[in-house]
N, C-alpha and C positions, 0 to 999 in steps of 0.2 A: 503494499499499500503505500508507505513512503519511510523514510529513514528515522523520522523522528515521531513520538507520540503526539507532541505538538501539532506538526504539519499535517498527521493523519486526522487530528480533530479539525484543524481549519479544510482540510478538503471536504469533509463530510459537511461541514458548516456552509461551505460556498455552495454546494450543490441546492442549498435552500435560503440562503440569504438573499439572493436577488429576486427570486420569485415572491417571497415574503415582503420585501420592500416595495415591490410593484402592486403586491395587492393592496398595502397601505396607501400608496401614491393614488392608484386609480379610484379606490375607495374614497378618498378625502378631496380629491380635485376633479373628480367628474361626476356630473348628474347623470351620466348615461349609463355607467357601469352597474348591473346589478350583482346579486350576491352569486347567482348561476356563473355568470361570465368571472367573478373572481376566483371561484373554485377551478372552474376550467382553466382558468390562466396560470393558477399555481401549480395545477397538475401538468399542464405543458411545460411551465419552465422548469421544473423539477424533473422531468421527463428528458427533455432537451439535455440538461446538464448531465445528468447519469448517461445518457447516450454520448454525450462528449467524453466523460471519464472512461466509459468501456472501449469506444471505438476510436477515439483520437487522444488518449492520454499523453502520448508523446507529443503531438502536435501542439495541443491548446494547453497552456500553463493553468493550472488550477485556479489561479486568481481571478481570471477571465471569466469564470463561470458565474459570477456575481452578476456581472454588465450583461453576460449573454442570458441568464435566467430573467432579469429583470425586463430586458428587452422581449424576449418570448412571450413572457407572462403577461406583460402589458399588452402587447398586440393581441394575443389569444383572448384576454379579457374583453378589450374593445369590441373584437370580431364577434365574439359569441354574445356579449351583450348588444350589439347591433341589431339582432333579431329579435330582440325581446320588447317590452312594453317601454313606452317611455316613462321618463321619470316621473315619481309621484311627488305631489305637493310636500311631504316630509322629507324626501330627498331633496328636493330643491332648497328647503328651509336648512339643512344643516350641510350642504354642500360649502366649500370655501371659494369664494370668487375674488377677483383681484380688487374690485370695488369695496367689497365687504372687508376685506384686509385693510385696504387704505383707510376706510371710514374708522375702522376699530383704532387703528395705529394714531390717527390724528388726535384721540383723546390722550394719547401717552408722549405727546411732543414736548410738554415741559419737563416731564420727567426725563426724557433722553437728553434735553439740553443740559439739566443739571448733572446728569451723569457723565456727559460729555466734558462739561466743564471739570468736574471731580477729576476724571481721567488726564486731562491737560494739566492739572495741577500738580498730581502724582508726577507724571512723566517729567514735568519741568523741574521738581523737586530733586528726582533722579539724576538729572542730567546736571544740574547746578551743582549737586551734592559730589558728583564723581569729578567736576571740576575743580573743587575745592580741595578733594582729598588728593588729588592728582599732583 
């Protein structure tokens, strides 16, 4: 399987990490993908990664399985969900949109400004203290 136990664990995990991330991303960012599409996507992504492992282990380094599983799972989830029913009102209400994120983040602009100022003060103290100690 591999030379070390850590690499073996990471190989096994890499077969699943990409498809799991894809299921999260399409579930949160898409109104069109349904639960059946997500399940089909995860199964397709893991199957694709296992096929890479079995048939192309010498050609494709195992770290690429994360990306390949993510892409295959996302495409399969969108394809499987494309033939389903349109999104429900509840799905539309709980799906993130760019406009919704911007509207929510505008509420925290003062907090962000304070944190940025605090960071700048700390950074300047570190830089000036370094100059004084040198």
